[in-house]
C-alpha positions as CSV (number, residue, x, y, z in Angstrom):
1,M,51.1,74.1,158.9
2,I,51.0,71.6,161.4
3,H,47.9,70.7,163.6
4,R,48.1,68.8,167.1
5,I,45.3,66.0,167.4
6,M,44.6,63.1,169.5
7,C,46.1,60.3,169.0
8,A,44.7,57.5,167.6
9,F,46.5,54.7,168.6
10,C,45.6,54.9,172.1
11,K,42.3,57.1,171.6
12,G,43.6,59.9,174.0
13,T,44.6,58.2,176.9
14,G,48.2,58.5,176.7
15,K,48.1,55.1,178.0
16,D,49.5,51.4,176.1
17,P,46.0,50.4,174.7
18,F,47.4,46.7,174.7
19,D,49.0,46.6,178.3
20,L,51.8,45.0,177.0
21,L,54.3,46.0,179.5
22,S,52.0,47.2,182.4
23,P,48.7,49.2,182.9
24,I,51.0,52.6,183.5
25,S,52.7,52.0,180.1
26,H,52.9,54.8,177.8
27,C,51.1,54.8,174.4
28,L,54.9,54.9,172.0
29,V,52.9,56.6,169.7
30,C,52.0,59.8,171.5
31,T,55.0,59.0,174.5
32,G,52.0,59.6,176.3
33,T,50.6,63.0,175.8
34,G,47.4,61.5,174.1
35,M,48.3,64.2,171.0
36,V,50.1,63.8,167.9
37,Q,51.0,66.3,165.2
38,V,50.1,65.8,161.4
39,E,50.8,68.6,158.9
40,D,48.2,70.1,157.0
41,P,46.4,68.6,154.6
42,V,45.6,66.0,156.8
43,I,43.5,63.2,155.5
44,I,41.8,60.4,157.1
45,C,44.7,57.0,156.8
46,V,43.2,54.6,154.4
47,Y,44.8,51.9,155.6
48,C,44.0,51.6,158.8
49,T,40.9,53.6,158.0
50,G,41.7,55.8,161.0
51,T,42.4,53.1,163.8
52,G,46.4,53.5,164.2
53,K,46.5,50.1,164.5
54,N,48.1,47.6,161.7
55,P,45.5,46.3,159.7
56,L,47.3,42.9,159.8
57,G,46.5,42.4,163.4
58,S,49.2,42.6,165.2
59,R,49.4,45.3,168.4
60,V,52.0,47.4,166.5
61,P,50.9,51.2,165.3
62,C,49.9,51.7,161.2
63,I,53.3,51.3,159.2
64,V,51.6,54.3,157.0
65,C,50.4,57.0,159.5
66,G,52.3,55.6,162.4
67,G,49.9,55.2,164.8
68,K,48.2,58.7,164.3
69,G,45.4,57.8,162.3
70,R,45.7,60.4,160.2
71,N,48.4,61.4,157.2
72,H,49.7,63.9,155.2
73,R,47.7,64.2,151.9
74,E,50.6,63.8,149.1
75,G,48.2,64.3,146.1
76,D,44.7,65.0,144.7
77,K,44.6,62.0,142.8
78,K,43.3,58.8,143.7
79,C,45.9,56.2,143.4
80,S,44.9,54.0,140.0
81,Q,47.3,51.0,141.0
82,C,45.5,50.3,144.4
83,K,42.2,52.3,143.3
84,G,42.3,54.5,146.6
85,T,42.6,51.7,149.3
86,G,46.5,52.0,150.0
87,K,46.8,48.4,150.2
88,S,48.2,46.1,147.6
89,G,46.8,42.9,146.6
90,D,48.3,40.9,149.5
91,S,47.3,43.8,152.0
92,L,50.3,45.3,152.5
93,P,50.9,49.1,152.0
94,C,50.2,50.2,147.9
95,T,53.9,50.8,146.2
96,G,52.6,53.5,144.3
97,C,51.2,55.7,147.1
98,K,52.8,54.5,149.8
99,G,49.7,53.2,151.8
100,T,47.7,56.5,151.4
101,G,45.6,55.6,148.4
102,K,46.4,59.4,147.1
103,T,49.1,60.2,144.1
104,K,50.0,63.2,142.4
């Protein structure tokens, strides 16, 4: 099942949250609709903590959830490599779970 949820990157405004090009620029995640689609089962993205923004500080969407703030859960077990944080030792996405914090 597909869920339509509010875009985390722009917080549902449909506008670029950083006004990089202009104040009327569309959000690059939801293309201006304020809504995104995520496949069931849905979990909050542990890599960006649901913000949709890259935790490394750049003005780009999260590289794990694509800026949606939510992920499709791949597994039920906490990743043994990152202990469920979704991050490797250098703060990049964990290679064991692809940044989701869960494994099969």
